[in-house]
C-alpha positions as CSV (number, residue, x, y, z in Angstrom):
1,X,72.1,140.5,125.3
2,X,72.7,136.5,124.8
3,X,69.4,134.9,124.4
4,X,68.9,131.2,123.1
5,X,68.8,131.5,118.9
6,X,65.7,129.2,118.7
7,X,63.6,131.7,121.1
8,X,64.6,134.8,118.4
9,X,63.1,135.9,115.3
10,X,64.7,138.2,112.6
11,X,62.6,141.1,111.8
12,X,61.9,142.0,108.4
13,X,63.8,145.1,107.0
14,X,60.4,147.2,106.8
15,X,59.2,146.3,110.5
16,X,60.8,148.8,113.1
17,X,61.8,147.6,116.5
18,X,58.9,149.3,118.1
19,X,56.6,147.4,116.0
20,X,58.3,144.2,116.4
21,X,58.0,145.0,120.1
22,X,54.2,145.3,119.8
23,X,54.2,141.8,118.1
24,X,54.0,139.3,121.4
25,X,51.2,141.6,123.1
26,X,49.2,141.6,120.0
27,X,49.5,137.6,119.8
28,X,48.2,137.8,123.4
29,X,45.1,139.7,122.5
30,X,44.4,137.7,119.5
31,X,44.9,134.5,121.1
32,X,42.2,135.6,123.8
33,X,39.7,136.6,121.4
34,X,40.0,133.1,119.8
35,X,39.5,131.4,122.9
36,X,36.8,133.6,123.8
37,X,34.9,133.1,120.3
38,X,34.4,137.0,120.1
39,X,32.2,137.8,117.3
40,X,29.6,140.5,116.4
41,X,27.2,139.5,119.2
42,X,29.8,139.3,121.7
43,X,30.1,142.3,124.4
44,X,33.3,142.2,126.0
45,X,34.7,143.3,129.5
46,X,38.3,143.9,129.6
47,X,40.0,144.0,133.1
48,X,43.2,146.2,132.5
49,X,44.3,148.9,130.5
50,X,47.9,148.2,130.1
51,X,49.5,147.0,126.7
52,X,48.1,143.5,126.8
53,X,44.8,145.1,127.7
54,X,44.8,147.8,125.0
55,X,45.6,145.3,122.2
56,X,43.0,143.0,123.4
57,X,40.5,145.6,123.1
58,X,42.0,146.5,119.7
59,X,41.7,142.8,118.8
60,X,38.1,142.3,119.9
61,X,37.0,145.2,118.1
62,X,38.7,143.6,115.0
63,X,36.9,140.3,115.8
64,X,33.7,142.3,115.6
65,X,32.7,143.0,119.3
66,X,29.8,145.7,119.3
67,X,30.5,146.9,123.1
68,X,34.0,147.1,125.0
69,X,34.3,148.1,128.3
70,X,37.5,148.5,129.7
71,X,38.2,148.7,133.7
72,X,41.4,150.0,135.3
73,X,42.6,151.8,138.4
74,X,44.5,154.4,136.4
75,X,43.0,157.4,135.0
76,X,45.6,157.9,132.1
77,X,45.3,154.3,131.1
78,X,41.6,154.6,130.9
79,X,41.8,157.6,128.8
80,X,44.2,156.0,126.3
81,X,41.6,153.0,126.0
82,X,38.8,155.5,125.4
83,X,41.1,157.2,122.6
84,X,41.6,153.7,121.0
85,X,37.9,153.0,120.8
86,X,36.5,151.5,123.9
87,X,33.0,152.1,124.4
88,X,33.0,152.9,128.1
89,X,35.7,152.6,130.5
90,X,35.3,152.1,134.3
91,X,37.7,153.5,137.1
92,X,37.9,150.9,140.0
93,X,39.3,151.6,143.5
94,X,42.4,149.8,144.9
95,X,40.9,150.2,148.2
96,X,39.5,147.1,149.2
97,X,36.5,146.9,151.5
98,X,35.2,143.5,153.0
99,X,31.6,143.3,154.2
100,X,30.2,140.9,156.4
101,X,26.8,139.5,156.2
């Protein structure tokens, strides 16, 4: 694969390709927690239990969040979130209903 050299970073010998691949999603999670000022008094709601959502959840826990709730449409992703330490999980539906008032 040809890619611009200024966008490439050599991984240290002690970092696997799998670990290296997780650097970008992890940086997104850490950045989100910094921007949101997550701390010991911050409850967190994460919308989506994909790779970014899961590493954001782990980052929020590392930042000291006391309660983390993860929302997704997929049962398997929610079970992974729970196994990684989500306090609560919520399954939402993709069936959108609009009500007029």
